[in-house]
C-alpha positions as a LaTeX table, in Angstrom:
\begin{tabular}{lrrr}
\hline
Residue & $x$ (\AA) & $y$ (\AA) & $z$ (\AA) \\
\hline
Met1 & 102.85 & 110.59 & 101.10 \\
Val2 & 101.40 & 114.06 & 101.21 \\
Gly3 & 99.64 & 116.12 & 98.58 \\
Ala4 & 97.30 & 119.00 & 98.00 \\
Leu5 & 94.81 & 119.89 & 95.32 \\
Val6 & 94.58 & 123.56 & 94.37 \\
Tyr7 & 91.70 & 124.50 & 92.11 \\
Gly8 & 91.39 & 127.29 & 89.60 \\
Glu9 & 88.98 & 128.11 & 86.80 \\
Ser10 & 90.44 & 125.25 & 84.78 \\
Lys11 & 89.28 & 122.75 & 87.45 \\
Leu12 & 92.66 & 121.08 & 87.37 \\
Phe13 & 92.79 & 117.84 & 89.32 \\
Ser14 & 95.69 & 115.67 & 90.35 \\
Ser15 & 95.69 & 112.24 & 91.97 \\
Phe16 & 98.03 & 109.64 & 93.36 \\
Leu17 & 98.19 & 106.44 & 91.31 \\
Gly18 & 100.99 & 104.26 & 92.57 \\
Val19 & 102.54 & 101.12 & 91.19 \\
Gly20 & 99.81 & 98.62 & 90.44 \\
Ala21 & 97.22 & 101.23 & 89.48 \\
Asn22 & 96.40 & 99.34 & 86.30 \\
His23 & 95.58 & 96.27 & 88.38 \\
Leu24 & 93.24 & 98.35 & 90.49 \\
Leu25 & 91.48 & 99.74 & 87.46 \\
Arg26 & 90.91 & 96.27 & 86.05 \\
Ser27 & 89.46 & 95.10 & 89.33 \\
Arg28 & 85.69 & 94.95 & 89.79 \\
Leu29 & 86.01 & 95.90 & 93.44 \\
Pro30 & 84.63 & 99.41 & 94.05 \\
Val31 & 87.48 & 101.72 & 94.95 \\
His32 & 85.74 & 102.89 & 98.12 \\
Gln33 & 86.05 & 99.36 & 99.51 \\
Leu34 & 89.81 & 99.15 & 99.13 \\
Phe35 & 90.36 & 100.56 & 102.60 \\
Ala36 & 88.22 & 99.53 & 105.56 \\
Asn37 & 88.73 & 101.03 & 108.96 \\
Asn38 & 86.84 & 101.46 & 112.20 \\
Pro39 & 87.37 & 104.98 & 113.58 \\
Gly40 & 88.61 & 104.64 & 117.13 \\
Gly41 & 89.33 & 100.95 & 116.61 \\
Lys42 & 92.63 & 99.15 & 116.65 \\
His43 & 92.75 & 97.64 & 113.20 \\
Val44 & 92.57 & 98.71 & 109.58 \\
Ser45 & 92.56 & 96.47 & 106.56 \\
Met46 & 92.60 & 96.49 & 102.79 \\
Gln47 & 89.87 & 94.49 & 101.09 \\
Leu48 & 91.34 & 93.12 & 97.88 \\
Pro49 & 89.90 & 90.88 & 95.16 \\
Lys50 & 91.58 & 87.56 & 94.44 \\
Ala51 & 93.46 & 89.08 & 91.53 \\
Leu52 & 95.21 & 91.42 & 93.97 \\
Ser53 & 95.70 & 89.02 & 96.86 \\
Gly54 & 99.28 & 88.38 & 95.83 \\
Leu55 & 100.07 & 92.08 & 95.97 \\
Thr56 & 99.47 & 92.32 & 99.70 \\
Asn57 & 103.02 & 91.12 & 100.28 \\
Leu58 & 104.20 & 94.41 & 98.77 \\
Phe59 & 102.90 & 96.30 & 101.78 \\
Phe60 & 105.21 & 94.52 & 104.19 \\
Ser61 & 108.82 & 93.52 & 103.68 \\
Arg62 & 109.11 & 89.85 & 104.57 \\
Arg63 & 112.86 & 90.10 & 104.71 \\
Asn64 & 112.55 & 92.90 & 107.25 \\
Leu65 & 110.21 & 90.77 & 109.35 \\
Asp66 & 112.65 & 87.88 & 109.34 \\
Glu67 & 115.54 & 90.15 & 110.29 \\
Met68 & 113.59 & 91.62 & 113.19 \\
Gln69 & 113.36 & 88.21 & 114.80 \\
Asn70 & 117.08 & 88.56 & 115.52 \\
Thr71 & 116.82 & 92.10 & 116.93 \\
Lys72 & 115.36 & 93.66 & 120.05 \\
Arg73 & 112.92 & 95.84 & 118.12 \\
Lys74 & 109.35 & 94.60 & 118.16 \\
Arg75 & 107.31 & 94.10 & 115.03 \\
Leu76 & 105.18 & 96.99 & 113.92 \\
Arg77 & 101.73 & 96.94 & 115.47 \\
Pro78 & 98.84 & 99.24 & 114.49 \\
Gly79 & 97.42 & 101.76 & 116.93 \\
Lys80 & 93.97 & 103.29 & 117.12 \\
Ile81 & 92.72 & 105.27 & 114.13 \\
Ser82 & 90.93 & 108.51 & 114.92 \\
Pro83 & 87.82 & 109.70 & 113.02 \\
Arg84 & 88.24 & 111.32 & 109.63 \\
Leu85 & 89.06 & 115.02 & 109.79 \\
Pro86 & 86.61 & 117.52 & 108.24 \\
Val87 & 87.31 & 119.79 & 105.28 \\
Pro88 & 85.59 & 123.21 & 105.06 \\
Asp89 & 82.62 & 123.33 & 102.69 \\
Asn90 & 84.16 & 126.15 & 100.64 \\
Ile91 & 87.04 & 123.92 & 99.50 \\
Pro92 & 86.15 & 121.98 & 96.30 \\
Arg93 & 86.31 & 118.19 & 96.53 \\
Pro94 & 88.00 & 116.05 & 93.90 \\
Pro95 & 85.59 & 113.73 & 92.04 \\
Tyr96 & 86.95 & 110.54 & 93.63 \\
Val97 & 85.94 & 111.49 & 97.18 \\
Lys98 & 82.35 & 110.30 & 96.89 \\
Ser99 & 82.65 & 108.21 & 93.75 \\
Lys100 & 82.60 & 104.42 & 93.73 \\
Gln101 & 84.79 & 104.40 & 90.64 \\
Pro102 & 88.51 & 105.15 & 90.55 \\
Pro103 & 89.57 & 108.27 & 88.64 \\
Gly104 & 90.32 & 107.63 & 85.01 \\
Ile105 & 93.78 & 107.69 & 83.50 \\
Ala106 & 94.39 & 109.92 & 80.49 \\
Ser107 & 95.02 & 107.95 & 77.31 \\
Gly108 & 97.63 & 110.46 & 76.18 \\
Pro109 & 99.55 & 113.54 & 77.28 \\
Glu110 & 97.59 & 116.51 & 78.57 \\
Val111 & 98.50 & 119.96 & 77.29 \\
His112 & 97.40 & 122.63 & 79.76 \\
Asp113 & 96.74 & 126.25 & 78.99 \\
Glu114 & 98.35 & 129.10 & 80.93 \\
Lys115 & 95.76 & 128.87 & 83.71 \\
Gly116 & 96.22 & 125.12 & 84.04 \\
Ile117 & 99.99 & 125.49 & 84.29 \\
Glu118 & 99.52 & 128.13 & 86.97 \\
Cys119 & 97.36 & 125.71 & 88.97 \\
Met120 & 99.96 & 122.96 & 88.61 \\
Arg121 & 102.66 & 125.26 & 89.93 \\
Ala122 & 100.50 & 126.31 & 92.87 \\
Ser123 & 99.74 & 122.69 & 93.78 \\
Gly124 & 103.37 & 121.64 & 93.52 \\
Arg125 & 104.57 & 124.64 & 95.52 \\
Leu126 & 102.14 & 123.96 & 98.37 \\
Ala127 & 102.92 & 120.22 & 98.36 \\
Ala128 & 106.63 & 121.02 & 98.70 \\
Gln129 & 105.98 & 123.41 & 101.59 \\
Val130 & 103.77 & 120.88 & 103.38 \\
Leu131 & 106.40 & 118.19 & 102.85 \\
Glu132 & 109.08 & 120.34 & 104.47 \\
Tyr133 & 106.79 & 121.11 & 107.39 \\
Ala134 & 105.85 & 117.45 & 107.87 \\
Gly135 & 109.54 & 116.54 & 108.02 \\
Thr136 & 110.08 & 118.90 & 110.96 \\
Leu137 & 107.42 & 117.04 & 112.95 \\
Val138 & 109.09 & 113.64 & 112.71 \\
Lys139 & 110.72 & 112.85 & 116.05 \\
Pro140 & 110.60 & 110.13 & 118.72 \\
Gly141 & 107.43 & 110.22 & 120.81 \\
Ile142 & 105.12 & 111.92 & 118.31 \\
Met143 & 102.09 & 109.98 & 117.11 \\
Thr144 & 101.67 & 109.67 & 113.36 \\
Asp145 & 98.06 & 110.76 & 113.91 \\
Asp146 & 99.37 & 114.11 & 115.21 \\
Ile147 & 101.47 & 114.49 & 112.07 \\
Asp148 & 98.37 & 113.87 & 109.99 \\
Lys149 & 96.37 & 116.47 & 111.92 \\
Ala150 & 99.08 & 119.10 & 111.47 \\
Val151 & 99.47 & 118.38 & 107.76 \\
His152 & 95.70 & 118.38 & 107.26 \\
Gln153 & 95.36 & 121.75 & 108.98 \\
Met154 & 98.14 & 123.36 & 106.96 \\
Ile155 & 96.60 & 122.22 & 103.68 \\
Ile156 & 93.07 & 123.43 & 104.40 \\
Asp157 & 94.44 & 126.69 & 105.85 \\
Asn158 & 95.81 & 127.31 & 102.36 \\
Gly159 & 92.41 & 126.66 & 100.80 \\
Ala160 & 93.42 & 123.32 & 99.29 \\
Tyr161 & 92.13 & 119.77 & 99.59 \\
Pro162 & 94.43 & 117.06 & 101.07 \\
Ser163 & 94.46 & 114.74 & 98.08 \\
Pro164 & 95.01 & 111.37 & 99.86 \\
Leu165 & 91.86 & 111.91 & 101.94 \\
Gly166 & 89.07 & 109.78 & 100.48 \\
Tyr167 & 91.17 & 108.35 & 97.64 \\
Gly168 & 90.11 & 104.72 & 97.43 \\
Gly169 & 88.54 & 105.16 & 100.85 \\
Phe170 & 91.85 & 106.23 & 102.43 \\
Pro171 & 90.85 & 107.80 & 105.79 \\
Lys172 & 93.71 & 110.24 & 106.33 \\
Ser173 & 95.43 & 113.23 & 104.73 \\
Val174 & 98.95 & 111.80 & 104.70 \\
Cys175 & 100.61 & 108.39 & 104.48 \\
Thr176 & 103.02 & 107.52 & 107.29 \\
Ser177 & 104.68 & 104.21 & 106.47 \\
Val178 & 106.99 & 103.12 & 109.29 \\
Asn179 & 109.72 & 100.48 & 108.98 \\
Glu180 & 108.38 & 97.25 & 107.44 \\
Cys181 & 105.21 & 98.98 & 106.23 \\
Ile182 & 106.43 & 99.84 & 102.74 \\
Cys183 & 103.75 & 102.28 & 101.63 \\
His184 & 100.27 & 103.70 & 102.26 \\
Gly185 & 100.59 & 103.49 & 106.04 \\
Ile186 & 97.59 & 104.99 & 107.83 \\
Pro187 & 98.39 & 107.44 & 110.67 \\
Asp188 & 97.26 & 106.22 & 114.09 \\
Ser189 & 97.92 & 106.51 & 117.82 \\
Arg190 & 101.24 & 104.68 & 117.71 \\
Ala191 & 104.13 & 106.92 & 118.76 \\
Leu192 & 107.31 & 106.94 & 116.72 \\
Glu193 & 110.36 & 105.41 & 118.37 \\
Gly194 & 114.04 & 105.97 & 117.84 \\
Ala195 & 115.78 & 104.28 & 114.89 \\
Glu196 & 112.65 & 104.20 & 112.76 \\
Gly197 & 112.05 & 105.39 & 109.23 \\
Pro198 & 108.62 & 106.81 & 108.34 \\
Arg199 & 108.10 & 107.62 & 104.66 \\
Asn200 & 105.96 & 110.13 & 102.82 \\
Ile201 & 105.82 & 111.58 & 99.30 \\
Gly202 & 109.29 & 111.07 & 97.93 \\
Arg203 & 111.04 & 111.33 & 101.29 \\
Leu204 & 112.31 & 108.96 & 103.95 \\
Glu205 & 112.63 & 110.58 & 107.37 \\
Glu206 & 114.97 & 109.24 & 110.05 \\
Val207 & 113.83 & 109.07 & 113.67 \\
Gly208 & 116.76 & 109.00 & 116.05 \\
Ser209 & 119.87 & 107.04 & 115.04 \\
Leu210 & 119.50 & 104.16 & 112.60 \\
Arg211 & 121.65 & 101.08 & 112.33 \\
Pro212 & 124.22 & 101.16 & 109.48 \\
Glu213 & 121.95 & 99.17 & 107.17 \\
Gly214 & 119.10 & 101.55 & 107.95 \\
Gly215 & 121.29 & 104.50 & 107.06 \\
Asn216 & 121.99 & 102.87 & 103.71 \\
Val217 & 118.26 & 102.72 & 103.02 \\
Val218 & 117.92 & 106.45 & 103.74 \\
Ser219 & 120.85 & 107.43 & 101.52 \\
Glu220 & 119.72 & 105.22 & 98.64 \\
Thr221 & 116.01 & 106.11 & 98.73 \\
\hline
\end{tabular}
């Protein structure tokens, strides 16, 4: 997942609210506690209330884990997470970055004026360009942390804010979900290997040559 926030006079904001957002909003757990990580450490975790404990299975495909027991590929293991990257002071921050509350959801459709529509187009255009660039970086041997750094730099070079950064405490500017990690994977020091499939915003990238069943996932996603 990759995204950028471009601001104009209308102060237009956008955010990522995935499946299950309503459950998050009903939770009493402060959004900044959803992700807990130790910069430079080896592990990262999501702290979820009991109401969400059953949803943790969504982040890993159990069927994939079972299938891997019969293959030579090892299970996915997290690497070290580097410190959070800085954003220049002149770039406006979205309200959720330092807030303990999740951003609200509009109760109805929003009708933007001409300036607001212009901001939406600018944000979407930059997000598409960053997505294309991120796809060119996906190859065996590259660390997902390096992909994050490159994406982060491109976004701030364009005067925008990398929208995943700080959302719910998320420590990076892009999601890199590899293989059995279904979504919201945090970039780290682990290098990509051949026959893997990291995902981002609306795209599944192929690393090397996948098995036939893996190719089916790419074509159907």
